[in-house]
C-alpha positions in Angstrom: -148.1 265.7 141.7 -144.4 266.3 141.3 -143.8 263.9 144.2 -146.0 261.2 142.6 -144.1 261.5 139.3 -140.8 261.4 141.1 -141.9 258.3 143.1 -143.0 256.6 139.8 -139.6 257.3 138.2 -137.8 256.0 141.3 -139.9 252.8 141.2 -139.1 252.3 137.5 -135.4 252.9 138.2 -135.5 250.3 141.0 -137.3 247.8 138.9 -134.7 248.3 136.1 -131.9 247.8 138.7 -133.5 244.6 140.1 -134.2 243.2 136.6 -130.6 243.8 135.6 -129.4 242.2 138.8 -131.6 239.2 138.3 -130.3 238.9 134.7 -126.7 239.0 135.9 -127.4 236.4 138.6 -129.1 234.1 136.0 -126.2 234.5 133.6 -123.8 233.7 136.4 -125.8 230.6 137.3 -125.8 229.4 133.7 -122.0 229.9 133.4 -121.4 228.0 136.7 -123.8 225.2 135.7 -122.1 224.9 132.3 -118.7 224.7 133.9 -119.5 222.2 136.7 -121.6 220.0 134.5 -118.9 219.6 131.9 -117.8 216.0 131.6 -114.8 214.6 129.7 -115.9 212.1 127.1 -115.2 208.5 127.9 -113.3 207.2 124.9 -112.7 203.8 126.4 -114.3 200.9 124.6 -116.3 198.0 126.0 -114.6 194.7 125.2 -117.3 193.9 122.6 -116.6 197.2 120.8 -112.9 196.3 120.2 -113.7 193.6 117.6 -115.7 193.1 114.4 -117.0 189.9 112.8 -115.7 188.6 109.5 -118.0 187.0 106.9 -117.5 183.6 108.5 -118.1 184.8 112.0 -114.5 185.1 113.3 -113.6 187.9 115.6 -110.8 190.4 114.6 -109.6 193.5 116.3 -110.3 197.0 114.9 -107.2 199.0 114.0 -106.5 202.5 115.5 -106.6 205.9 113.9 -103.1 206.3 115.2 -101.9 203.6 112.8 -100.6 204.6 109.3 -103.4 204.5 106.7 -103.6 201.2 104.7 -106.5 202.2 102.4 -107.5 205.2 100.3 -110.9 205.8 101.7 -112.9 204.9 104.9 -116.7 205.6 105.0 -118.2 205.8 108.4 -122.0 205.4 108.6 -123.5 206.2 112.1 -126.8 204.2 112.4 -129.4 204.1 115.1 -132.5 202.0 114.4 -131.8 202.1 110.7 -132.8 198.6 109.6 -135.3 200.1 107.0 -133.3 203.0 105.6 -129.7 201.5 105.8 -130.1 199.1 102.8 -131.0 201.8 100.4 -127.9 203.9 101.3 -125.6 200.9 101.4 -126.7 199.6 98.0 -126.1 203.0 96.5 -122.7 203.4 98.2 -121.4 199.9 97.5 -122.5 200.1 93.8 -120.5 203.4 93.5 -117.4 202.1 95.4 -117.3 198.8 93.5 -117.6 200.5 90.1 -114.9 203.0 91.1 -112.5 200.2 92.2 -113.2 198.3 89.0 -112.2 201.4 86.9 -109.2 202.1 89.1 -107.9 198.9 90.9 -105.5 201.1 93.0 -108.5 202.6 94.7 -109.1 200.8 98.0 -111.9 201.4 100.5 -113.8 200.2 103.5 -117.3 201.0 104.9 -117.7 201.0 108.7 -121.3 200.8 109.8 -121.6 201.9 113.5 -124.7 200.6 115.2 -125.3 203.1 118.0 -127.0 200.8 120.4 -130.0 200.1 118.2 -133.0 198.3 119.4 -133.9 196.9 115.9 -131.9 194.7 113.5 -129.5 197.3 112.3 -126.4 195.1 113.0 -128.0 192.1 111.3 -128.8 194.2 108.2 -125.3 195.6 108.1 -123.7 192.2 108.5 -125.4 191.0 105.3 -123.0 193.4 103.4 -120.0 192.0 105.3 -121.0 188.5 104.1 -121.5 189.8 100.6 -118.4 191.9 100.2 -116.1 190.6 102.9 -114.8 192.2 106.1 -112.0 194.0 104.3 -114.6 196.1 102.7 -117.5 196.3 105.1 -117.2 196.2 108.9 -119.8 196.5 111.6 -119.0 198.2 114.9 -121.9 197.5 117.4 -121.8 199.9 120.4 -123.0 198.3 123.6 -125.0 201.5 124.5 -126.3 204.5 122.6 -123.7 207.3 122.6 -125.4 209.7 120.2 -124.6 210.4 116.6 -121.3 212.3 117.4 -120.2 209.4 119.7 -121.0 206.9 117.0 -119.1 208.8 114.3 -116.1 209.3 116.6 -115.9 205.5 117.4 -116.1 204.6 113.7 -113.4 207.1 112.7 -111.1 206.0 115.5 -111.4 202.5 114.0 -110.8 203.5 110.4 -107.9 202.7 108.0 -108.4 205.3 105.3 -106.1 208.1 104.1 -109.4 210.0 103.6 -112.4 209.5 105.9 -115.9 210.3 104.9 -118.8 210.4 107.4 -122.1 209.7 105.6 -125.6 209.5 107.1 -127.5 206.1 107.0 -130.6 207.7 105.4 -128.8 208.3 102.1 -130.1 211.9 101.9 -127.0 212.9 100.1 -126.2 211.3 96.8 -123.2 209.1 97.5 -121.6 210.0 94.1 -121.2 213.5 95.5 -118.2 212.2 97.3 -116.4 213.4 94.1 -117.5 216.9 94.8 -116.2 216.9 98.4 -113.0 215.3 97.2 -112.6 218.1 94.7 -113.2 220.6 97.5 -110.5 218.9 99.5 -108.0 219.0 96.6 -108.8 222.7 96.0 -107.1 223.7 99.2 -103.4 224.1 98.2 -102.1 224.9 101.7 -102.8 222.0 104.0 -101.0 222.5 107.4 -99.7 219.1 108.5 -101.9 217.7 105.7 -105.1 218.7 107.6 -108.2 219.8 105.7 -111.9 219.2 105.9 -114.4 219.3 103.1 -118.1 219.8 104.1 -121.1 218.9 102.0 -123.6 221.8 102.2 -127.3 222.2 101.6 -127.1 226.0 101.9 -128.0 226.4 98.2 -131.3 224.7 98.9 -132.3 227.0 101.8 -134.7 229.2 99.8 -136.6 226.2 98.7 -136.6 224.8 102.2 -138.0 228.0 103.6 -140.8 228.0 101.1 -141.8 224.4 102.1 -141.4 224.8 105.9 -143.8 226.2 108.4 -143.2 229.6 109.8 -142.3 228.1 113.2 -139.7 225.6 111.8 -138.2 228.4 109.7 -137.9 230.5 112.8 -136.1 227.6 114.6 -133.8 227.1 111.6 -132.7 230.8 111.5 -132.4 230.9 115.3 -130.1 227.9 115.2 -128.0 229.5 112.4 -127.6 232.7 114.5 -126.6 230.8 117.6 -124.0 228.8 115.6 -122.6 232.1 114.1 -122.7 234.0 117.4 -121.2 231.4 119.7 -119.1 228.9 117.7 -118.5 228.8 114.0 -118.3 231.6 111.4 -117.9 231.3 107.6 -119.7 227.9 107.3 -123.4 228.2 106.2 -124.4 224.6 106.8 -122.7 222.9 109.8 -125.2 220.1 110.1 -125.0 218.3 106.7 -123.9 214.7 107.5 -121.6 214.4 104.6 -118.1 215.5 105.5 -114.7 214.4 104.3 -111.5 214.6 106.4 -107.9 213.9 105.8 -106.7 211.3 108.3 -104.6 213.9 110.1 -107.6 216.4 110.4 -109.8 213.6 111.7 -107.2 212.7 114.3 -106.8 216.3 115.5 -110.5 217.1 115.7 -112.1 213.9 116.9 -109.5 213.3 119.6 -110.6 216.7 121.1 -114.4 216.2 120.6 -116.7 216.4 123.7 -120.2 216.6 122.4 -121.7 213.3 121.4 -125.2 214.3 120.4 -126.7 216.3 117.5 -124.5 219.5 118.0 -121.3 217.6 117.6 -120.8 218.9 114.1 -120.6 222.5 115.5 -118.0 221.7 118.1 -116.0 219.7 115.5 -115.9 222.7 113.2 -115.2 225.0 116.1 -112.2 222.8 117.0 -111.0 222.9 113.4 -111.2 226.7 113.3 -109.3 226.9 116.6 -106.5 224.8 115.1 -106.6 226.8 111.8 -107.5 223.7 109.9 -108.8 224.7 106.5 -112.5 224.0 106.0 -114.2 224.2 102.6 -117.9 224.0 101.9 -119.2 222.3 98.8 -122.8 222.2 97.5 -124.2 218.6 97.3 -127.5 217.1 96.2 -129.8 216.4 99.1 -133.2 214.9 99.5 -135.2 214.9 102.8 -135.9 211.2 103.7 -138.7 210.1 106.0 -137.8 208.6 109.4 -135.6 211.4 110.8 -134.7 210.9 114.5 -134.9 214.6 115.1 -137.9 215.9 116.9 -138.2 219.5 115.6 -138.8 221.6 118.7 -137.0 219.6 121.4 -134.0 218.6 119.2 -133.5 222.2 118.2 -133.9 223.3 121.8 -131.3 220.8 123.0 -128.9 221.8 120.2 -129.3 225.5 121.1 -128.5 224.7 124.7 -125.4 222.7 123.6 -124.2 225.6 121.5 -124.2 227.9 124.4 -122.6 225.4 126.7 -119.9 224.6 124.1 -118.7 228.2 124.1 -119.0 228.7 127.8 -117.1 225.5 128.6 -114.2 226.5 126.5 -114.3 230.1 127.8 -114.3 229.0 131.4 -111.6 226.4 130.9 -113.8 223.4 131.6 -112.8 222.1 128.2 -109.4 222.8 126.7 -107.6 222.2 123.4 -104.0 221.3 123.5 -101.4 223.0 121.3 -103.9 225.5 119.8 -102.6 227.3 116.7 -104.6 230.3 117.6 -106.4 231.5 120.7 -110.2 231.7 121.0 
């Protein structure tokens, strides 16, 4: 009997050893795959992406983020198959911006709608606003192929003229007038290294209500994603995914020039880069309403974002991705 017990303990010990070995091998394979599959983002533009159309149909070249700012504010609106939702957001945004400029003529702005390779009439819908307000105020950047939300935002920001740059979702889920709240958040930071600071709209104050309305499964996915963000990439920011963020031009240049992720998890890498460079980030509560027509497929999108979060951290740790002139180490 003693022998049987000893053999059982030995078998359990061997099983534990083999399980640990398999886990280490699996981890090693994940690390190796993350490293070798890391690609540098192609920031080159197709010839058609270098120009925008004026109200009378003439081609003009987009400026560069490297140029000095010539406006107070640029608003970048990433759009993929948004012919139905875009008009509501644009009407609200243009009404606010026009009223603000009327009250303060020194306030200048532009809105850049980035059509991310849409299959519908997003570009045609956006061009109606160029014809109504002029190309100095509304420009349409049509990407030849779909890059993903992060890629669309980056292309728009690299084409902007503003001293401040706001990214705002095409669904209009955040009240556009809340730009004043994120502006106040930006101004609340007294120490801006090299004039770099980011103000993030946040829905964290609505989380309790969201939990009450969501299914148990979606709540589990939400908290799981928040944990992965905290564990692997960004700490101190409760809502990394709100599509309403305001950057100084210098902060946008520093972060977006280093961005690799072009899909849904790009916000996390963006804030990870900001923290690596010690760029101040402030989080500001904004009004938010869930709008029908989201491109996110709950399970698969969260799964993809979870994978991206793990890969972001591993690729920086293994040196597959690097940040130049970091202010602090990872």
